[in-house]
C-alpha positions in Angstrom: 0.0 0.0 0.0 1.4 3.4 -0.9 2.0 6.2 1.6 -0.9 8.3 0.0 -3.3 5.3 0.4 -2.3 4.8 4.0 -2.8 8.5 4.7 -6.3 8.4 3.0 -7.2 5.5 5.2 -6.1 7.2 8.4 -7.9 10.5 7.4 -11.0 8.4 6.8 -10.7 6.9 10.3 -10.3 10.4 11.8 -13.5 11.5 10.0 -15.3 8.4 11.2 -14.2 9.1 14.8 -15.5 12.7 14.6 -18.9 11.5 13.1 -19.2 8.9 15.9 -18.7 11.5 18.6 -21.1 13.9 16.8 -23.7 11.1 16.8 -23.1 10.6 20.6 -23.4 14.3 21.1 -26.8 14.5 19.3 -28.1 11.6 21.4 -26.9 13.2 24.7 -28.5 16.5 23.8 -31.8 14.8 23.0 -31.7 13.4 26.6 -31.4 16.9 27.8 -27.7 16.8 28.7 -25.6 19.9 28.0 -21.9 20.5 27.6 -19.6 21.8 30.2 -15.9 22.6 30.3 -13.3 20.5 32.1 -10.8 23.2 32.9 -7.2 22.2 33.6 -4.3 24.2 35.2 -2.3 26.1 32.7 0.6 28.5 32.8 1.8 31.8 31.4 4.2 34.7 31.4 3.7 38.2 32.6 2.0 39.2 29.4 0.2 36.0 28.3 -1.4 32.8 29.4 -1.8 29.3 27.9 -5.2 28.0 28.7 -6.1 24.3 28.5 -9.4 22.5 28.9 -11.9 20.3 27.1 -15.6 20.6 26.3 -17.6 17.5 27.3 -21.0 16.2 27.9 -20.6 14.3 31.1 -23.2 11.5 31.8 -24.7 11.6 35.3 -22.8 9.1 37.5 -24.7 7.8 40.5 -22.3 7.5 43.5 -22.8 6.3 47.1 -20.1 8.7 48.3 -19.5 12.3 47.4 -16.6 14.6 47.1 -13.1 14.2 45.7 -12.4 11.0 47.7 -15.4 9.1 46.4 -14.5 5.8 44.6 -14.0 6.3 40.9 -13.3 3.7 38.3 -11.0 4.6 35.5 -13.4 3.8 32.7 -15.8 6.6 33.7 -13.2 9.1 32.4 -13.7 7.8 28.9 -17.5 7.7 28.7 -17.9 11.5 28.5 -18.8 12.9 25.0 -16.3 15.4 23.5 -18.0 18.3 21.8 -16.0 19.3 18.8 -15.7 22.9 17.6 -17.6 24.3 20.6 -17.6 28.1 21.2 -15.9 28.7 24.5 -15.7 31.9 26.6 -12.6 32.3 28.7 -12.4 35.2 31.2 -8.9 36.3 32.3 -8.4 39.2 34.6 -11.9 40.5 33.8 -11.6 40.3 30.0 -13.6 37.7 28.2 -12.2 36.0 25.1 -14.1 33.8 22.6 -12.2 30.7 21.3 -13.2 27.5 19.4 -12.3 24.0 20.6 -10.7 21.6 18.2 -12.6 18.6 16.8 -11.9 16.6 19.9 -13.3 19.3 22.2 -9.8 20.3 23.4 -9.1 24.0 24.1 -5.4 24.8 24.0 -4.9 28.5 23.3 -2.6 31.5 24.2 -4.3 34.7 25.3 -3.0 38.2 26.2 -3.0 39.0 29.9 -1.1 41.1 32.4 -1.1 39.0 35.6 1.1 38.9 38.7 3.4 36.0 39.2 2.0 32.9 40.9 -1.3 31.1 40.7 -4.1 33.3 39.2 -7.7 32.3 38.7 -9.5 32.2 35.3 -12.9 30.9 34.2 -14.2 29.0 31.2 -17.8 28.4 30.0 -19.7 27.1 27.0 -23.2 27.7 25.7 -24.0 29.9 28.7 -23.2 27.3 31.2 -22.1 28.1 34.7 -18.4 29.3 34.5 -15.9 26.7 35.6 -12.9 28.0 37.5 -9.3 26.9 37.1 -5.9 28.4 37.6 -2.8 29.4 35.6 0.7 29.7 37.0 2.3 32.9 36.0 6.1 32.7 35.7 8.0 35.9 36.6 10.5 37.2 34.1 13.1 36.9 36.8 12.6 33.1 37.4 15.4 31.0 36.0 14.5 27.5 37.2 11.6 25.2 36.4 10.6 21.5 36.7 9.2 19.3 33.9 8.1 15.8 35.1 6.7 12.8 33.4 3.8 11.1 35.2 3.5 7.4 34.2 6.1 5.3 36.1 7.8 8.5 37.2 5.5 9.9 39.8 2.7 7.2 39.6 3.2 3.5 39.1 1.3 2.5 36.0 3.4 0.1 33.9 1.9 2.0 30.9 3.7 0.5 27.9 2.2 -3.0 28.2 -1.3 -2.7 26.6 -3.2 -5.0 28.9 -1.8 -3.5 32.0 -2.3 0.0 30.6 -6.0 -0.8 29.8 -6.5 -2.2 33.4 -5.0 0.9 34.9 -6.9 3.3 32.7 -10.3 1.7 32.5 -10.8 -0.7 35.4 -8.6 0.2 38.4 -10.1 2.3 41.1 -8.1 5.6 41.1 -7.5 5.3 44.8 -5.6 2.0 44.1 -2.9 3.9 42.1 0.3 4.1 44.0 2.9 7.0 43.9 6.5 6.3 43.3 8.2 6.5 46.7 9.9 9.7 47.5 8.9 11.5 44.3 6.6 14.0 46.0 9.3 14.9 48.4 11.8 15.4 45.6 9.5 17.7 43.6 8.5 19.6 46.7 12.2 20.1 47.6 13.0 21.5 44.2 10.1 23.9 44.4 11.0 25.0 47.9 14.6 25.6 46.9 13.5 27.7 43.9 10.6 29.9 44.9 8.4 31.0 42.0 9.5 28.1 39.8 6.9 26.5 37.5 6.1 22.8 37.6 4.8 21.2 34.4 3.5 17.6 34.4 4.2 16.5 30.8 2.6 13.1 29.9 1.5 11.0 27.0 -1.7 10.2 28.9 -5.0 11.2 27.4 -6.9 14.4 28.4 -9.7 12.0 29.6 -7.7 11.2 32.7 -6.7 14.7 33.5 -9.2 15.1 36.4 -8.0 11.7 37.8 -4.4 12.8 37.6 -5.1 16.1 39.3 -6.8 14.3 42.2 -3.9 11.8 42.4 -1.3 14.6 42.6 -3.2 16.5 45.3 -3.9 13.4 47.3 -0.3 12.4 47.4 1.0 16.0 48.1 2.8 16.6 44.9 3.4 20.3 44.2 0.7 22.0 42.1 1.6 22.2 38.5 0.3 22.6 35.0 -0.9 19.5 33.0 0.1 18.9 29.4 -1.6 15.7 28.1 -2.6 14.6 24.6 -5.7 13.4 22.8 -5.9 9.8 21.7 -7.2 8.6 18.4 -6.5 9.1 14.6 -5.1 12.3 13.2 -5.1 13.5 9.6 -1.9 11.4 8.8 -1.6 8.6 11.4 -3.7 6.0 13.2 -2.6 7.1 16.7 -1.1 10.4 17.9 2.6 10.1 18.7 3.3 10.5 22.4 7.0 11.1 21.7 6.1 14.0 19.3 3.7 15.4 21.9 6.6 15.5 24.5 9.2 16.7 22.0 7.0 19.6 20.7 6.1 20.8 24.2 9.7 20.7 25.4 10.7 22.9 22.6 7.7 25.1 23.1 8.5 25.6 26.8 12.1 26.5 25.9 10.9 29.1 23.5 8.3 30.5 25.8 10.6 30.9 28.8 14.1 31.7 27.4 15.5 32.5 30.8 14.4 29.3 32.5 16.6 26.2 32.9 14.5 23.1 33.3 15.0 20.2 35.7 13.8 17.2 33.5 12.4 14.2 35.4 11.4 10.9 33.8 12.0 7.1 33.8 13.7 4.4 31.8 10.5 2.5 30.9 9.5 4.6 27.9 11.4 7.1 25.8 12.3 9.8 28.3 16.1 9.2 28.2 16.2 9.5 24.4 13.9 12.5 24.4 15.8 14.3 27.1 19.1 13.4 25.5 18.0 15.0 22.2 16.5 18.1 24.0 19.7 18.6 26.0 21.9 18.3 22.9 19.7 20.9 21.1 19.1 23.3 24.0 21.8 22.8 26.7 21.3 26.3 27.9 17.7 25.4 28.8 18.5 22.3 31.0 19.5 22.5 34.6 19.8 18.7 35.1 18.2 15.4 34.2 16.9 12.8 36.6 15.9 9.4 35.3 14.1 7.0 37.6 15.0 3.3 37.1 12.1 0.9 37.1 12.2 -2.0 39.6 12.7 -5.5 38.1 9.0 -6.2 38.6 7.9 -2.9 37.0 10.3 -3.4 34.1 8.6 -6.8 33.4 5.1 -5.3 33.5 6.3 -2.4 31.3 7.8 -4.7 28.7 11.4 -4.0 29.6 13.6 -1.0 30.0 15.0 1.4 27.5 18.8 1.6 27.4 20.0 4.6 29.3 22.9 6.2 27.5 26.3 7.0 29.1 25.9 10.7 30.1 29.2 11.0 32.0 30.3 13.6 29.5 27.0 15.4 29.3 27.0 19.2 29.4 24.5 19.1 32.3 24.2 16.9 35.5 22.5 13.6 34.7 21.5 11.2 37.5 19.6 8.0 37.9 18.0 6.3 40.9 15.4 3.8 41.9 13.0 6.3 43.6 12.7 9.9 44.6 15.0 9.5 47.7 17.9 8.2 45.6 17.4 10.8 42.9 17.3 13.6 45.6 20.6 12.2 47.0 22.2 12.1 43.6 21.1 15.6 42.8 22.5 16.8 46.1 25.8 15.1 45.3 26.1 17.0 42.0 25.1 20.3 43.6 21.7 20.7 41.9 20.0 20.5 45.3 21.4 22.3 48.3 22.7 20.0 51.1 
């Protein structure tokens, strides 16, 4: 099959996916359900903000318990109906902007704003619905340090690369059964404490569907508040599934361009492609990297994850590069190389 034929097939699948979601949306609206915005924490500079969210029709879910700590099965995150090309109103510092979601209902836009550094509130609404509040972290022009961390098998044990285990974790497992990687919350909190005003970005190949679950997980296990950058599953105009590696690569480069004065602490694991991605980014933008920390999977986790990726020899790297089994070891190694104060 030629490349053009394959591209046509993938484009057809993308159109089919959109039509399927449009059909689900029509059915939901006939039942009287209306869309809302799932607003996620974003970030920005002193003159702009990057706002992220998703427009969804969320089916009513009966629960015996209420509140953030009610039991939630992973599959419930995927039954909401995305509303493509919805008109969304975003209010930042008293100014309302009209934007359009993409075909998957995702809102990812940059808006002008003059906000003070730190966490600042914004609201989002669709079709006159009640405004939904979220926050954006404004990075001062004087800040020179930031943290970018993977999530799966870096801060949360998921064994994501193995399809059956990934499906179990994403669709079946109660979110309260998910376990944090020991010591990682302490490591990230220490980095933020030692560098006041530094941004934290959780950059993952996970789907936007699980963003609320991830947010609750991070808060529940006392990880520092940060912005979420996830991706959207499904076919695109030229491929059957979106590339998680491309998603990470593009956002790393984007963050480097958006914050030219910031040097990033990059945190990942050896179960996917973090080492290769961070190696390439460090080679291309050494002035934007403060250090790299790679968590080594345990033997059991490596088996579930389908093995480890080879970690290159970084002894001659231009920036400090450390590995460890958990957050405590990584913190110790970063202290040894002078990235973290003793």
